[in-house]
C-alpha positions in Angstrom: 4.3 231.8 167.8 3.2 234.3 165.4 -0.8 234.3 164.1 -2.0 236.6 161.4 -5.4 237.4 160.9 -6.3 238.6 157.4 -8.6 239.4 154.8 -10.6 242.0 152.8 -11.8 244.8 154.6 -15.3 244.3 156.3 -14.9 240.5 156.4 -15.2 240.4 160.4 -11.5 240.0 161.3 -11.6 242.3 164.4 -14.8 240.9 165.2 -13.8 237.3 164.9 -10.2 238.1 167.0 -11.9 237.2 170.5 -13.0 234.2 168.9 -10.0 233.5 167.5 -8.0 234.2 170.9 -10.0 231.7 173.0 -10.3 229.1 170.6 -6.4 229.1 170.1 -5.5 229.1 174.0 -8.0 226.0 174.2 -6.8 224.0 171.4 -2.9 224.7 172.5 -3.2 225.0 175.7 -0.7 227.9 175.6 -0.9 231.7 176.7 -2.7 233.4 173.4 -3.2 237.5 173.2 -3.6 239.9 170.6 -0.6 241.6 170.0 -0.9 245.3 171.2 -1.9 243.8 174.5 1.4 241.2 174.5 3.6 244.2 173.7 2.3 245.9 176.6 2.8 243.1 178.8 6.4 242.7 178.0 7.3 246.3 178.0 5.5 246.6 181.4 7.9 243.5 182.8 10.9 245.4 181.7 13.0 248.1 183.3 12.4 250.4 181.0 9.0 250.3 180.6 8.3 250.3 184.2 10.4 253.6 184.6 8.7 255.7 181.2 5.2 254.4 182.2 4.4 256.9 185.0 6.3 259.8 183.3 3.8 259.0 179.8 0.5 259.1 182.4 0.3 255.4 182.0 -0.6 255.8 178.5 0.5 252.2 176.7 0.3 253.7 173.0 3.1 256.4 173.8 4.8 253.6 175.3 4.5 251.6 172.7 5.6 254.4 170.4 8.6 255.4 172.5 10.1 251.9 173.4 9.0 250.0 170.2 7.6 251.6 167.2 10.7 253.9 166.8 13.5 251.7 167.8 12.5 248.3 166.4 10.8 249.9 163.6 13.9 251.0 162.4 15.9 248.2 163.4 13.4 246.2 161.1 13.4 248.1 158.2 17.5 248.1 158.3 17.2 244.3 158.7 14.9 243.8 155.7 15.9 246.4 153.1 14.3 244.4 149.9 11.2 244.4 152.0 11.3 248.2 153.2 12.3 249.2 149.2 9.2 247.2 148.3 6.9 248.9 151.0 8.6 252.8 149.9 7.9 251.9 146.4 4.2 250.6 146.9 3.6 254.0 149.0 5.2 255.8 146.5 3.0 254.8 143.8 -0.1 254.7 145.8 -2.7 257.3 144.1 -3.8 259.1 147.5 -2.2 262.3 149.5 1.0 262.7 151.3 -0.8 262.6 154.3 -2.5 258.9 153.8 0.9 258.2 152.4 2.3 259.0 155.8 -0.3 256.9 157.5 0.0 254.0 155.6 4.2 254.3 156.1 3.5 254.8 159.7 0.9 251.7 160.2 3.2 249.5 158.2 6.8 250.3 160.1 4.5 250.0 163.5 3.2 246.4 162.4 6.6 245.4 161.6 8.1 247.0 164.7 6.1 245.3 167.1 6.5 242.2 165.2 10.1 242.5 165.5 10.0 243.0 169.0 7.7 240.3 169.9 9.8 237.5 167.9 12.6 238.0 170.2 10.5 237.6 173.1 7.5 235.6 173.0 8.4 231.3 173.9 5.6 229.4 173.8 3.0 231.6 173.7 0.5 232.8 171.0 0.1 236.3 169.6 -1.9 237.4 166.8 -1.8 239.8 164.9 -5.3 241.3 163.7 -3.6 243.0 160.1 0.2 241.8 160.0 2.6 242.1 157.7 0.7 240.2 155.0 -2.4 242.0 155.5 -0.5 245.0 155.0 -0.1 244.3 151.3 -3.8 244.8 150.7 -3.4 248.4 152.2 -0.4 249.1 150.0 -0.9 248.0 146.8 -5.1 248.1 146.7 -5.0 251.9 145.9 -3.3 251.6 142.8 -6.0 248.9 141.4 -9.0 251.7 141.5 -7.2 254.5 140.4 -5.2 253.9 137.3 -6.9 251.3 135.9 -4.2 248.3 136.8 -5.8 245.2 137.9 -3.9 243.2 140.5 -2.1 241.2 137.6 -0.6 243.8 136.6 1.0 244.5 140.1 1.3 241.0 140.9 5.3 240.8 140.6 5.7 243.7 142.9 3.2 241.9 145.1 5.2 238.8 145.2 8.3 240.4 145.8 6.9 242.1 149.0 5.6 238.7 150.2 8.9 236.8 149.5 10.7 239.8 151.8 7.5 239.7 154.5 8.7 237.4 157.6 6.1 234.9 157.3 3.3 234.3 160.2 3.7 230.6 162.0 -0.1 230.3 160.7 -2.4 232.3 158.8 -6.2 232.7 159.4 -8.1 234.0 155.8 -11.4 235.6 157.2 -13.5 235.7 153.8 -17.2 237.2 152.7 -18.3 237.8 149.6 -18.0 241.8 148.2 -21.7 242.5 148.8 -21.5 241.3 152.4 -18.2 243.6 153.1 -20.0 246.4 151.6 -22.9 246.4 153.5 -21.2 245.4 156.9 -18.8 248.6 156.0 -21.9 251.1 155.3 -23.8 249.7 158.6 -20.5 250.5 160.6 -19.7 253.5 158.9 -16.5 253.7 156.2 -13.2 254.1 157.1 -11.9 257.5 157.3 -10.1 257.0 154.0 -13.0 256.0 152.1 -15.4 258.9 153.1 -16.8 261.0 150.7 -16.0 258.2 148.1 -19.2 257.6 145.6 -20.9 254.0 146.0 -19.2 252.9 142.9 -15.7 254.0 143.8 -16.2 252.2 146.9 -17.4 249.1 145.4 -14.1 249.3 143.0 -12.0 249.6 146.1 -13.5 246.8 148.0 -13.3 244.5 144.5 -9.4 245.3 144.3 -8.8 244.8 147.6 -10.7 241.5 148.3 -8.8 240.3 144.7 -5.2 241.0 146.6 -6.1 239.6 149.7 -7.5 236.6 148.1 -4.2 236.5 146.1 -1.9 236.1 149.0 -2.5 232.5 150.5 -1.8 231.3 147.0 1.6 233.5 146.7 2.5 232.3 150.2 1.2 228.5 150.5 4.7 227.4 150.6 6.3 229.4 153.6 3.2 229.3 156.2 0.2 227.4 157.2 -3.3 228.7 156.2 -6.8 228.4 157.8 -9.9 229.4 155.8 -12.9 231.1 157.5 -15.9 232.0 155.6 -17.5 235.0 157.8 -20.6 235.3 155.7 -23.3 234.8 158.3 -23.2 235.4 162.1 -20.3 235.7 164.3 -21.0 232.2 166.4 -21.0 230.7 162.9 -17.7 231.6 161.8 -16.1 230.7 165.6 -17.6 227.5 165.4 -16.2 227.1 162.0 -12.7 228.4 163.2 -12.7 225.7 166.3 -13.6 222.8 163.7 -10.7 224.1 161.5 -7.9 224.1 164.4 -9.0 220.6 165.2 -7.9 219.6 161.7 -4.3 220.6 162.1 -2.5 217.6 163.0 -0.2 217.8 165.1 -1.2 220.9 166.9 0.5 224.0 166.0 2.7 224.3 169.1 1.8 221.4 171.7 1.9 222.2 175.1 5.3 220.1 176.7 3.9 217.2 178.5 3.9 217.6 182.4 7.2 217.9 183.9 9.3 218.3 180.6 11.8 220.9 181.2 11.3 224.4 179.3 14.1 226.8 178.4 12.9 230.1 180.3 13.1 233.2 177.9 16.1 235.0 178.2 16.4 238.9 178.1 19.4 238.8 176.0 19.7 237.4 172.5 21.4 233.8 172.4 25.2 234.4 171.0 26.4 231.4 168.8 30.1 230.2 168.7 31.5 231.6 165.5 33.4 228.6 165.0 30.1 226.6 165.1 27.9 228.9 163.1 30.6 228.9 160.5 30.8 225.5 160.4 27.1 225.0 160.3 26.2 227.7 157.5 24.1 226.3 154.4 25.5 225.8 151.1 24.1 225.5 148.0 23.5 221.9 146.2 25.5 220.8 143.3 23.7 219.1 140.1 24.3 215.5 141.6 22.9 216.5 145.1 19.7 217.9 143.6 19.0 215.0 141.3 19.5 212.8 144.5 17.3 215.3 146.2 14.7 214.6 143.8 14.5 210.9 143.6 14.0 210.9 147.5 11.6 213.5 147.5 9.4 211.4 145.0 10.1 208.4 147.2 8.1 210.2 150.1 5.3 211.3 147.5 6.7 215.1 147.6 6.3 216.5 144.0 7.1 220.3 144.4 10.5 221.2 145.8 11.1 225.0 145.9 14.3 225.1 147.2 17.1 223.3 149.0 20.5 224.0 150.6 22.8 221.8 152.7 23.8 222.3 156.4 26.0 221.0 159.3 29.6 219.7 158.7 29.1 215.7 160.3 29.4 212.9 158.4 25.6 212.8 157.5 24.4 214.7 154.7 21.5 217.2 156.1 19.5 219.4 153.7 17.0 221.6 154.2 13.9 221.5 151.8 11.3 224.1 151.1 7.8 222.2 150.0 4.6 223.0 149.7 3.9 221.1 152.8 6.2 223.2 154.7 10.0 222.9 155.5 11.8 219.6 155.8 15.4 218.5 156.9 16.5 215.4 154.5 19.0 213.3 156.1 21.4 210.8 154.4 22.5 208.2 156.6 26.5 207.6 157.2 27.5 204.5 155.6 28.3 202.8 159.0 24.5 202.8 160.4 22.9 200.1 159.3 19.4 199.4 158.3 18.4 197.9 161.5 19.7 200.8 163.8 17.5 203.1 161.2 14.6 201.0 161.8 15.4 201.1 166.1 15.6 205.2 165.4 12.4 205.0 163.3 10.6 202.8 166.1 11.6 205.4 169.0 10.3 208.3 166.9 6.9 206.9 166.1 6.8 206.3 170.1 7.7 209.5 170.8 5.3 211.1 168.4 2.4 209.0 169.9 3.2 210.7 173.3 3.8 214.3 172.3 7.1 214.2 173.5 9.7 217.2 171.9 11.5 214.7 169.3 11.6 215.0 165.3 8.9 214.3 163.4 9.2 211.8 160.4 7.6 212.4 157.0 5.9 209.2 155.9 5.7 208.4 152.6 2.3 207.3 150.7 3.0 203.6 151.5 4.0 204.1 155.3 7.7 203.9 154.6 10.2 206.7 156.1 13.5 205.4 154.7 13.9 206.1 151.0 16.8 203.9 149.8 19.2 205.2 146.4 22.2 203.6 145.4 23.1 201.7 148.4 22.4 204.9 150.9 19.7 205.2 153.2 17.4 208.4 153.7 14.8 209.9 155.8 12.8 213.3 156.4 11.7 215.0 159.3 9.9 218.4 160.0 12.2 221.2 160.4 12.0 223.1 163.4 12.7 226.6 163.5 14.5 228.9 165.6 16.0 226.3 168.0 19.9 225.8 168.5 22.3 223.1 170.0 23.1 223.4 173.2 26.9 223.2 172.7 27.1 226.3 170.1 25.6 229.0 172.5 27.7 231.1 174.6 26.1 231.0 177.9 27.0 232.2 181.4 28.0 229.2 184.2 24.6 229.8 186.0 23.0 229.5 182.6 24.9 226.2 182.0 24.3 224.5 185.1 20.4 225.5 184.9 20.5 223.8 181.2 22.4 220.6 182.5 19.9 219.6 185.0 17.1 220.3 182.6 18.8 218.1 180.1 19.3 215.5 183.0 15.5 215.8 183.9 14.6 215.2 179.9 17.1 212.2 179.5 14.8 210.5 182.7 11.4 211.3 181.0 12.4 209.8 177.8 13.5 206.6 179.6 10.4 206.2 181.5 8.2 207.1 178.4 10.0 204.2 176.4 10.6 201.7 179.1 8.5 198.5 178.2 8.1 199.7 174.9 8.9 196.7 172.2 11.9 197.9 169.9 11.4 197.9 166.3 14.9 196.4 165.3 17.9 194.8 167.2 21.1 197.0 166.0 24.6 195.4 166.7 25.8 197.6 169.6 23.0 197.4 171.7 21.1 194.0 173.4 19.2 191.2 171.8 15.6 190.0 171.9 16.8 187.9 174.9 18.6 190.6 176.8 22.3 189.3 175.9 24.5 191.8 174.4 24.9 190.8 170.7 28.6 192.1 170.2 30.3 189.6 172.7 32.9 190.7 175.0 35.0 187.7 173.5 35.5 189.8 170.5 36.8 192.8 172.0 38.8 190.9 174.3 40.5 189.2 171.1 40.6 192.7 169.4 42.4 194.0 172.8 45.2 191.1 172.8 45.9 191.8 169.1 46.5 195.7 170.0 49.7 195.1 172.3 51.8 196.1 169.3 49.8 199.0 168.0 50.0 200.7 171.3 53.9 199.7 172.6 52.7 197.8 175.7 53.2 194.5 176.8 51.5 191.4 175.6 50.7 190.7 179.4 49.2 193.8 180.2 46.9 193.9 177.2 45.8 190.2 178.0 44.9 191.5 181.6 42.7 194.2 179.8 41.3 191.5 177.7 40.2 189.5 181.0 38.8 192.4 182.6 36.6 193.2 179.9 35.0 190.0 180.2 35.0 190.0 183.8 33.1 193.3 183.8 30.5 192.0 181.4 29.5 189.5 183.4 29.4 191.5 186.6 27.2 194.0 184.7 24.8 191.0 183.6 24.5 189.8 187.5 23.6 193.2 188.1 20.4 192.9 186.8 20.7 196.7 185.4 17.2 198.0 184.0 16.6 198.3 180.4 15.2 200.4 178.1 15.5 201.9 174.9 18.1 204.4 175.3 19.2 207.6 173.1 22.7 206.0 172.6 24.4 209.9 171.9 22.7 212.2 174.2 24.7 215.3 174.9 24.6 218.9 174.2 25.4 218.8 170.6 22.1 216.6 170.3 20.2 219.1 172.4 18.2 222.0 170.8 17.0 225.1 172.8 15.1 228.0 172.3 13.8 230.6 175.2 10.6 229.8 176.3 10.6 226.3 174.2 10.5 222.8 175.3 14.3 221.4 175.0 14.1 219.5 171.8 16.1 215.9 172.0 17.4 214.9 168.3 19.6 212.2 166.4 18.5 209.3 167.7 20.4 207.0 165.0 22.5 205.0 168.0 19.2 204.3 169.7 18.9 200.7 170.8 17.5 198.5 173.8 20.1 199.0 176.3 20.8 199.5 179.7 19.5 202.9 181.0 22.8 203.2 182.9 24.6 203.1 179.9 22.9 206.6 178.7 23.4 208.0 182.1 27.2 207.5 182.9 28.0 208.4 179.0 25.8 211.9 179.2 26.7 213.2 182.5 30.6 213.8 181.8 29.5 215.6 178.2 27.7 218.1 179.9 30.5 218.4 182.3 33.5 218.7 180.3 34.7 221.8 178.4 37.7 222.7 176.6 38.9 224.7 180.0 38.1 222.1 182.5 35.8 219.5 184.1 32.9 221.1 185.9 31.6 219.1 189.2 28.8 221.6 189.4 27.2 220.6 185.9 28.1 216.9 186.3 26.2 217.3 189.8 23.6 219.1 188.1 22.5 216.9 185.1 22.8 213.8 187.9 20.5 215.8 190.1 17.9 216.6 187.1 17.8 213.1 186.1 17.4 211.3 190.0 14.5 213.8 190.6 12.4 212.5 187.9 13.9 208.8 188.2 15.0 208.6 191.7 15.0 204.5 191.3 18.3 205.1 189.2 20.3 206.1 192.3 21.1 202.6 193.6 22.4 201.7 190.2 24.8 204.4 190.3 27.5 202.2 192.3 28.1 200.2 189.3 28.6 203.5 187.1 32.3 202.9 187.4 32.4 199.5 186.5 30.2 200.5 183.6 32.6 203.0 182.5 35.3 201.1 182.5 33.7 198.3 180.7 33.1 200.7 177.8 36.3 202.2 178.0 37.7 198.9 176.8 35.1 197.9 174.3 35.7 201.8 172.7 39.6 201.0 172.8 39.1 197.5 171.0 36.9 198.9 168.8 39.6 201.7 167.8 42.5 198.9 167.4 40.6 196.9 165.1 39.7 199.9 163.0 43.3 200.9 163.3 44.6 197.5 162.0 42.2 197.5 158.8 43.0 201.2 158.0 46.2 202.6 160.2 45.0 206.0 161.8 46.7 208.0 164.2 43.5 209.4 165.6 42.1 205.8 166.3 45.3 205.0 167.9 45.3 208.3 170.2 41.7 207.4 171.0 42.5 203.7 171.9 45.6 204.9 174.4 43.5 207.3 175.9 40.7 204.7 176.4 42.8 202.6 177.7 44.4 205.1 180.2 40.8 206.2 181.5 39.9 202.4 182.1 42.9 201.8 184.2 42.2 204.8 186.3 38.8 203.7 186.7 40.2 200.1 187.9 42.4 202.1 190.3 39.7 204.3 191.5 41.5 207.5 190.8 39.5 208.5 188.0 38.0 212.1 188.2 34.0 210.7 188.2 34.0 208.4 190.7 33.8 210.9 193.3 31.0 212.7 191.9 29.1 209.3 191.2 29.4 208.4 194.6 28.2 211.9 195.8 25.2 211.2 194.0 24.7 207.6 194.8 25.1 208.3 198.5 
């Protein structure tokens, strides 16, 4: 997380830096350090840093210049040409000597390089920039307002262009003080080199110009970052107490520490590589006129009036739109027509519970009347807080060892979810789960009937399908008699619903199939998803997922004996659903899936399915 301190010259940003570091670390429970210190720590942990540090005489400034400022400064400028051109134009027009212009450029490039360097390395830690890229705008534009009789309003367009192109910090802390106070502080400690030799009138004009530009930055970037205001007009202790009080007002915390035991993806030195096909499918698209009108009505239903930008993402059956508002970035989801209101109610009940427990999961946006669902033309919508930087696990190109480690962490996360949601009353009862009395709401008799009527479609004998129909009822009775543990399950736990980011807790998303059901159901359906790829089935990843789960919930080991029967039961139920849908609307894909499900159920019944030895190894 990047935090920036900014404000007028002499407001006391540097003096407040230790208090800000201390309070942020105490409030968030994370490592918190100034930017140069963070850069040095990461450099000395790298191979190049360890080799070059002795050659440079142990001088960290030289090491930063060689390994960070030059290469990462160039990379930053190439990656953000608009920002680079904006900064270059401001430096060129500044009414100062060429030596001072060179200093402005080097300081701007140094800050940009260090922020670019740290963005790819910090995970849950917090890094504070005393004067980051937002504050550099004060240094770039304040000079022009003092020399050529331009006021900040006349260069507002250039300032806006710079701030729009600059990467926003996660949180910005504005340290303010009156112009008279800043002038007295600068005079008491000695004027900066750039102001020495100026008359008191010129110094006052510069401070007034810098103050006006600095105070304009929060208004121009209110939709991009979270702001804290600190009035540092009296003593440093009072400003520190004010900062601590302001931090406590931010709910939820900026970056809450993961709960005890929650798996965290370790930082990787190599960047995360996405599969090109997945990236292409999930690229953003502009909204058409009808979608924009629909979005405005949904936002109004949630009490959000200002929408600054929106784009659709993903290629699933749900409609997902990333929306920039004054309150931050949100994701608006339109549920598939097949998702009933009971399922949405169940999902939102689960998300509220996870929010109460501070577990990593999507955070709902609540409307002014307490509602989280907006209905429009028969469709259901909900909004969630956007999470930056996370990617679905199945979109990443990972080494086998990394994929096994993530499979183990995913198993641990699922176990912790089950433990957190056990004994929590469900908010709704979707048809696919257990009812209020613990009995399955969609009975096996209905599925047995669907199997009997599907003999013709699958080109198999009626006697064979009748045997499968009897089998699904038999398995249902056996599983009910086994008294399996129940909880609110995820319902669709897999790599595609697990978001990862180096150094951050694993984030579980998409709870629209959550319901009251057997814990074992989530386990036996999720484990194969982390073990199967296009190339092969990985017994190692399967075992890693189960070991991660059983490490957190060892009491589930005894229930694994029922895993083959439960998988056979689920395959037969899904085959019946596919056959019924095929009867209503013929589809070759549904017919193929039904045939595959019947084949898997027969292998499980015969004890020859490839998953049986894997479950038995974990069970025994």
